[in-house]
C-alpha positions, 0 to 999 in steps of 0.5 A, a space after each residue: 100117911 097114918 101110922 098103922 099099929 104094929 101088933 106084937 104077939 108074945 108067946 111064953 109060959 106062965 111058969 116064967 111069969 116073973 121074967 115075962 111080967 118084968 119085960 112087959 111092965 117095962 115096955 109100956 112106953 111102946 104103946 103109941 105105935 106098938 101093941 103087945 098081945 099076950 096071954 098069961 096062963 093060968 090066969 085066963 085058964 078058960 081062954 080057949 086055944 082058938 081065941 089065942 090063935 085068932 089073936 095070933 092071926 092079927 100079929 105082925 111080929 112074933 116073939 117067943 120066950 124059950 125055956 123048958 117051961 115054954 117048950 113043954 107047954 101045949 099052948 106055946 107049942 101050938 102058938 109056934 106051929 101057927 106062927 110058922 104057918 102065918 109066917 109062910 103066908 106072909 101074915 107074920 113078918 118076922 119071928 124072934 126067939 129069946 132063949 131065957 134058959 141057960 140049958 137050952 141050945 137052939 140048934 140041939 133042941 128038937 122041941 124048937 121048930 126048924 123054921 125058928 132056927 132061920 130067924 133071930 135067936 137071942 140068949 139072955 137070962 136078964 129081963 132087961 137085956 130081953 127088953 133091949 133085944 125086943 126093942 131093937 127087933 121091933 123098932 126096925 118095923 
C-alpha cells in the first residue's frame, strides 16, 4: 500500500516569523511523509488570498499559531474561517491551535472561532515545545 503524503497547513502571522521559522526549520526531518504548506507574509505580499485558500483546500491537517499578531491578521482570520468550513466538509481531518502569546486564553478570546475550542489547544512560548506538540499531533495520522 503506497503511503499518501499528508499535507499540513500552517497558519501564522509573519510578525511571529522568528518563532515560526524556528519551528519550520526544525521540522525538515518530516519531509518523506509530511508536507508543510505555509505562506510567510509579507515576503510574498503579492500572494493572493485566493491562492492561499486554494492551497488550504489540499490540507489534511490545519495548525494555527495563535498570537495577538495572528488574531489581528486578515489572512489568518480568513484561513481559520476556511479551515472551519473544510473541517465540516471532512476535507481537513483535524485542527490544532498552538497559543504562543501568554496573554491569550482561548475560551475568553472572542477572536478565536468557537469551532476551534472543540479541537486541540496547546499553550507554549517555546518553539521547541511547539515542534514536539506538532509532531505528537501529526504522527497520529
